[in-house]
BASE-649090 format. One line per 2 residues: number of its first residue (from 1); for each residue y, z negated, x negated of N, C-alpha, C, CB. Coordinates in nm, 3 decimals, decimal comma. Glycine has a CB too. Layout:
BASE-649090
NUM	Y/Z/X/Y/Z/X/Y/Z/X/Y/Z/X | ... .
//
This chain:
BASE-649090
1	13,332/-11,384/-11,404/13,289/-11,324/-11,278/13,149/-11,265/-11,295/13,389/-11,214/-11,231 | 13,063/-11,303/-11,202/12,925/-11,255/-11,210/12,914/-11,120/-11,141/12,828/-11,358/-11,145 .
3	12,846/-11,029/-11,208/12,821/-10,898/-11,148/12,677/-10,856/-11,173/12,919/-10,792/-11,204 | 12,615/-10,804/-11,070/12,486/-10,739/-11,081/12,504/-10,597/-11,033/12,374/-10,815/-10,999 .
5	12,476/-10,502/-11,119/12,500/-10,362/-11,086/12,369/-10,286/-11,092/12,604/-10,299/-11,181 | 12,327/-10,238/-10,975/12,203/-10,161/-10,967/12,230/-10,012/-10,986/12,132/-10,184/-10,831 .
7	12,131/-9,943/-11,036/12,139/-9,799/-11,052/11,999/-9,740/-11,044/12,208/-9,761/-11,185 | 11,993/-9,608/-11,027/11,865/-9,539/-11,033/11,807/-9,496/-10,901/11,769/-9,624/-11,100 .
9	11,871/-9,533/-10,791/11,820/-9,492/-10,661/11,842/-9,344/-10,637/11,886/-9,571/-10,552 | 11,784/-9,295/-10,529/11,801/-9,155/-10,495/11,697/-9,108/-10,396/11,796/-9,070/-10,618 .
11	11,690/-8,977/-10,383/11,594/-8,912/-10,295/11,476/-8,864/-10,378/11,660/-8,793/-10,218 | 11,356/-8,899/-10,336/11,237/-8,860/-10,411/11,128/-8,821/-10,313/11,188/-8,974/-10,505 .
13	11,051/-8,720/-10,346/10,944/-8,674/-10,259/10,827/-8,772/-10,260/10,898/-8,535/-10,302 | 10,750/-8,775/-10,152/10,631/-8,862/-10,150/10,543/-8,837/-10,271/10,551/-8,841/-10,022 .
15	10,497/-8,947/-10,329/10,416/-8,938/-10,450/10,495/-8,940/-10,578/10,335/-8,815/-10,445 | 10,625/-8,932/-10,567/10,711/-8,931/-10,685/10,742/-9,070/-10,738/10,839/-8,862/-10,652 .
17	10,827/-9,072/-10,840/10,861/-9,196/-10,909/11,012/-9,210/-10,923/10,794/-9,202/-11,047 | 11,055/-9,335/-10,930/11,193/-9,369/-10,961/11,193/-9,495/-11,045/11,278/-9,388/-10,831 .
19	11,298/-9,509/-11,123/11,315/-9,630/-11,202/11,452/-9,689/-11,169/11,301/-9,602/-11,356 | 11,450/-9,809/-11,113/11,573/-9,879/-11,082/11,608/-9,973/-11,197/11,561/-9,958/-10,949 .
21	11,737/-9,988/-11,218/11,784/-10,082/-11,319/11,893/-10,170/-11,260/11,836/-10,008/-11,443 | 11,900/-10,291/-11,309/12,004/-10,385/-11,268/12,056/-10,453/-11,393/11,950/-10,491/-11,164 .
23	12,184/-10,438/-11,416/12,247/-10,499/-11,533/12,337/-10,613/-11,488/12,327/-10,394/-11,613 | 12,317/-10,727/-11,550/12,391/-10,847/-11,514/12,499/-10,878/-11,617/12,296/-10,966/-11,501 .
25	12,608/-10,931/-11,567/12,714/-10,980/-11,654/12,770/-11,108/-11,594/12,827/-10,872/-11,673 | 12,825/-11,192/-11,681/12,883/-11,317/-11,633/12,786/-11,431/-11,617/12,949/-11,294/-11,505 .
27	12,661/-11,411/-11,655/12,561/-11,518/-11,648/12,486/-11,523/-11,781/12,462/-11,496/-11,530 | 12,423/-11,638/-11,805/12,331/-11,648/-11,920/12,198/-11,594/-11,870/12,318/-11,798/-11,975 .
29	12,172/-11,470/-11,900/12,063/-11,396/-11,838/11,929/-11,464/-11,855/12,056/-11,258/-11,894 | 11,906/-11,524/-11,969/11,775/-11,585/-11,997/11,751/-11,712/-11,915/11,764/-11,618/-12,144 .
31	11,852/-11,760/-11,845/11,836/-11,878/-11,761/11,803/-11,842/-11,616/11,961/-11,961/-11,765 | 11,790/-11,713/-11,590/11,774/-11,667/-11,453/11,643/-11,594/-11,433/11,890/-11,578/-11,413 .
33	11,576/-11,628/-11,322/11,470/-11,542/-11,274/11,534/-11,425/-11,201/11,372/-11,621/-11,182 | 11,473/-11,308/-11,216/11,529/-11,188/-11,156/11,430/-11,130/-11,056/11,564/-11,084/-11,265 .
35	11,481/-11,071/-10,953/11,393/-11,014/-10,853/11,457/-10,893/-10,787/11,357/-11,119/-10,748 | 11,372/-10,813/-10,725/11,413/-10,699/-10,645/11,370/-10,725/-10,501/11,353/-10,567/-10,700 .
37	11,464/-10,703/-10,411/11,438/-10,708/-10,268/11,469/-10,570/-10,211/11,523/-10,819/-10,199 | 11,422/-10,547/-10,090/11,459/-10,425/-10,021/11,478/-10,452/-9,873/11,353/-10,316/-10,043 .
39	11,558/-10,369/-9,813/11,583/-10,381/-9,670/11,590/-10,242/-9,608/11,714/-10,459/-9,642 | 11,499/-10,218/-9,516/11,498/-10,093/-9,443/11,577/-10,111/-9,313/11,352/-10,047/-9,413 .
41	11,627/-10,003/-9,256/11,704/-10,014/-9,131/11,625/-10,085/-9,022/11,745/-9,875/-9,082 | 11,686/-10,185/-8,961/11,622/-10,258/-8,852/11,520/-10,361/-8,895/11,558/-10,163/-8,761 .
43	11,507/-10,381/-9,027/11,408/-10,476/-9,077/11,475/-10,582/-9,161/11,300/-10,404/-9,158 | 11,403/-10,692/-9,180/11,455/-10,800/-9,263/11,442/-10,764/-9,410/11,383/-10,931/-9,233 .
45	11,528/-10,824/-9,489/11,517/-10,805/-9,633/11,389/-10,872/-9,682/11,642/-10,863/-9,707 | 11,316/-10,804/-9,769/11,189/-10,857/-9,817/11,181/-10,852/-9,969/11,072/-10,780/-9,756 .
47	11,108/-10,947/-10,024/11,086/-10,950/-10,168/10,991/-10,838/-10,208/11,031/-11,088/-10,213 | 11,028/-10,766/-10,311/10,943/-10,659/-10,365/10,871/-10,707/-10,491/11,027/-10,533/-10,395 .
49	10,949/-10,760/-10,584/10,892/-10,804/-10,712/10,987/-10,903/-10,775/10,866/-10,683/-10,807 | 10,931/-10,992/-10,855/11,011/-11,093/-10,923/10,957/-11,116/-11,063/11,013/-11,226/-10,844 .
51	11,044/-11,158/-11,151/11,003/-11,190/-11,288/11,080/-11,313/-11,332/11,027/-11,069/-11,385 | 11,008/-11,409/-11,387/11,071/-11,532/-11,431/11,144/-11,511/-11,562/10,968/-11,643/-11,445 .
53	11,219/-11,612/-11,602/11,287/-11,602/-11,731/11,187/-11,590/-11,845/11,378/-11,723/-11,753 | 11,067/-11,641/-11,823/10,962/-11,633/-11,924/10,878/-11,507/-11,917/10,874/-11,750/-11,913 .
55	10,909/-11,420/-11,821/10,839/-11,293/-11,814/10,719/-11,286/-11,722/10,796/-11,257/-11,947 | 10,697/-11,389/-11,641/10,586/-11,387/-11,547/10,630/-11,314/-11,421/10,538/-11,531/-11,513 .
57	10,550/-11,219/-11,377/10,589/-11,136/-11,263/10,496/-11,156/-11,145/10,591/-10,989/-11,304 | 10,549/-11,125/-11,028/10,467/-11,121/-10,907/10,522/-11,014/-10,815/10,465/-11,260/-10,837 .
59	10,435/-10,967/-10,725/10,467/-10,851/-10,644/10,426/-10,872/-10,498/10,399/-10,728/-10,700 | 10,497/-10,804/-10,411/10,453/-10,795/-10,273/10,324/-10,714/-10,269/10,563/-10,730/-10,182 .
61	10,236/-10,750/-10,175/10,108/-10,679/-10,166/10,128/-10,529/-10,147/10,025/-10,737/-10,052 | 10,233/-10,493/-10,077/10,255/-10,352/-10,043/10,289/-10,266/-10,165/10,366/-10,340/-9,942 .
63	10,327/-10,328/-10,276/10,367/-10,249/-10,393/10,279/-10,275/-10,514/10,511/-10,279/-10,429 | 10,185/-10,367/-10,503/10,098/-10,398/-10,616/10,025/-10,272/-10,663/9,996/-10,507/-10,579 .
65	10,024/-10,254/-10,793/9,957/-10,138/-10,850/10,044/-10,014/-10,854/9,834/-10,109/-10,774 | 10,158/-10,017/-10,786/10,248/-9,900/-10,785/10,381/-9,929/-10,855/10,274/-9,854/-10,641 .
67	10,429/-10,053/-10,840/10,559/-10,091/-10,895/10,538/-10,184/-11,014/10,648/-10,158/-10,787 | 10,629/-10,177/-11,110/10,626/-10,267/-11,224/10,767/-10,317/-11,252/10,567/-10,196/-11,349 .
69	10,781/-10,449/-11,256/10,909/-10,510/-11,288/10,907/-10,551/-11,436/10,939/-10,633/-11,195 | 11,020/-10,534/-11,502/11,031/-10,574/-11,642/11,174/-10,618/-11,669/10,990/-10,458/-11,738 .
71	11,192/-10,690/-11,775/11,326/-10,734/-11,811/11,350/-10,714/-11,960/11,348/-10,880/-11,772 | 11,474/-10,685/-11,993/11,517/-10,672/-12,132/11,629/-10,772/-12,151/11,563/-10,524/-12,166 .
73	11,595/-10,886/-12,209/11,694/-10,994/-12,223/11,806/-10,956/-12,319/11,626/-11,121/-12,272 | 11,778/-10,868/-12,412/11,882/-10,825/-12,506/11,990/-10,741/-12,437/11,820/-10,746/-12,620 .
75	11,951/-10,676/-12,327/12,044/-10,588/-12,256/12,086/-10,646/-12,120/11,983/-10,451/-12,236 | 12,041/-10,768/-12,090/12,073/-10,830/-11,961/12,033/-10,741/-11,844/12,222/-10,863/-11,953 .
77	11,916/-10,681/-11,857/11,874/-10,581/-11,758/11,735/-10,612/-11,706/11,878/-10,441/-11,819 | 11,718/-10,587/-11,577/11,586/-10,592/-11,514/11,560/-10,455/-11,453/11,577/-10,707/-11,407 .
79	11,439/-10,407/-11,471/11,402/-10,274/-11,424/11,290/-10,282/-11,321/11,360/-10,186/-11,540 | 11,284/-10,181/-11,238/11,173/-10,169/-11,143/11,124/-10,025/-11,150/11,217/-10,208/-10,997 .
81	11,008/-10,007/-11,208/10,945/-9,876/-11,213/10,863/-9,859/-11,087/10,856/-9,860/-11,342 | 10,893/-9,756/-11,011/10,828/-9,733/-10,883/10,753/-9,601/-10,887/10,931/-9,735/-10,767 .
83	10,622/-9,608/-10,872/10,537/-9,490/-10,873/10,469/-9,471/-10,738/10,432/-9,500/-10,985 | 10,418/-9,353/-10,716/10,345/-9,322/-10,592/10,425/-9,364/-10,469/10,209/-9,391/-10,591 .
85	10,549/-9,326/-10,467/10,636/-9,366/-10,356/10,594/-9,298/-10,226/10,782/-9,332/-10,388 | 10,611/-9,373/-10,117/10,582/-9,318/-9,985/10,696/-9,352/-9,891/10,447/-9,373/-9,931 .
87	10,688/-9,299/-9,769/10,801/-9,312/-9,678/10,830/-9,458/-9,643/10,775/-9,233/-9,550 | 10,727/-9,543/-9,650/10,748/-9,685/-9,621/10,831/-9,754/-9,729/10,614/-9,756/-9,607 .
89	10,852/-9,690/-9,842/10,933/-9,747/-9,948/11,081/-9,716/-9,930/10,887/-9,695/-10,083 | 11,114/-9,636/-9,831/11,254/-9,605/-9,805/11,329/-9,731/-9,763/11,265/-9,496/-9,696 .
91	11,434/-9,763/-9,837/11,510/-9,886/-9,812/11,626/-9,891/-9,910/11,419/-10,012/-9,825 | 11,711/-9,990/-9,885/11,812/-10,021/-9,985/11,755/-10,133/-10,071/11,951/-10,062/-9,919 .
93	11,759/-10,114/-10,201/11,700/-10,209/-10,295/11,810/-10,292/-10,360/11,616/-10,135/-10,403 | 11,787/-10,423/-10,359/11,885/-10,518/-10,410/11,828/-10,597/-10,526/11,931/-10,613/-10,298 .
95	11,911/-10,623/-10,622/11,878/-10,707/-10,736/11,931/-10,848/-10,708/11,938/-10,650/-10,869 | 11,851/-10,947/-10,744/11,893/-11,086/-10,724/11,867/-11,165/-10,852/11,818/-11,150/-10,604 .
97	11,962/-11,251/-10,884/11,947/-11,343/-10,997/11,946/-11,485/-10,942/12,061/-11,324/-11,102 | 11,849/-11,565/-10,982/11,838/-11,703/-10,938/11,820/-11,794/-11,059/11,720/-11,720/-10,838 .
99	11,908/-11,891/-11,073/11,900/-11,982/-11,186/11,768/-12,059/-11,181/12,021/-12,080/-11,187 | 11,705/-12,075/-11,295/11,572/-12,136/-11,298/11,573/-12,285/-11,268/11,509/-12,113/-11,431 .
101	11,691/-12,350/-11,277/11,699/-12,494/-11,250/11,787/-12,527/-11,131/11,750/-12,566/-11,373 | 11,894/-12,456/-11,116/11,992/-12,487/-11,013/11,985/-12,385/-10,900/12,134/-12,492/-11,072 .
103	12,072/-12,402/-10,801/12,065/-12,317/-10,682/12,153/-12,193/-10,692/12,105/-12,397/-10,561 | 12,212/-12,169/-10,807/12,298/-12,052/-10,820/12,215/-11,925/-10,799/12,366/-12,049/-10,959 .
105	12,258/-11,844/-10,704/12,195/-11,713/-10,683/12,304/-11,609/-10,667/12,100/-11,714/-10,559 | 12,276/-11,490/-10,713/12,370/-11,380/-10,705/12,295/-11,254/-10,664/12,443/-11,359/-10,840 .
107	12,366/-11,169/-10,592/12,309/-11,043/-10,543/12,394/-10,925/-10,590/12,299/-11,044/-10,390 | 12,327/-10,815/-10,611/12,396/-10,690/-10,633/12,428/-10,622/-10,501/12,313/-10,597/-10,722 .
109	12,493/-10,508/-10,510/12,535/-10,434/-10,391/12,424/-10,345/-10,337/12,657/-10,349/-10,423 | 12,324/-10,321/-10,416/12,210/-10,242/-10,369/12,219/-10,096/-10,410/12,199/-10,250/-10,221 .
111	12,102/-10,034/-10,411/12,093/-9,890/-10,438/11,991/-9,831/-10,341/12,052/-9,862/-10,587 | 12,023/-9,716/-10,285/11,940/-9,658/-10,181/11,826/-9,575/-10,240/12,025/-9,571/-10,089 .
113	11,708/-9,599/-10,186/11,591/-9,518/-10,220/11,542/-9,452/-10,091/11,478/-9,604/-10,287 | 11,530/-9,323/-10,093/11,487/-9,249/-9,974/11,369/-9,160/-10,010/11,603/-9,165/-9,915 .
115	11,261/-9,180/-9,934/11,142/-9,095/-9,948/11,125/-9,023/-9,815/11,012/-9,180/-9,986 | 11,155/-8,894/-9,809/11,152/-8,823/-9,682/11,010/-8,798/-9,634/11,226/-8,691/-9,694 .
117	10,997/-8,786/-9,503/10,864/-8,758/-9,446/10,831/-8,610/-9,456/10,857/-8,804/-9,299 .
//
């Protein structure tokens, strides 16, 4: 059974930082590209950051220079370091695993990040 479990969300003041983590089980982690998405109320889910199995990362323009995605293949974990948070970053953040060759994709349940105005 495949599981992606996110952690690290919470309430943070504007300008603050949070570190999200997603731990995968039931998959060969090194065969999967990992990514973080977010969805704010009334908005579509959007890609925040992604990292390939080889460690190449890319980011949404809105988070470039503030967020950093990383992966630890030994721990089956992908992290998202979020700095200089602002109210526009308020959303539920989801971890996604996508097989690098096939169409297998898996999602976590999400973790809430709230930056109050």
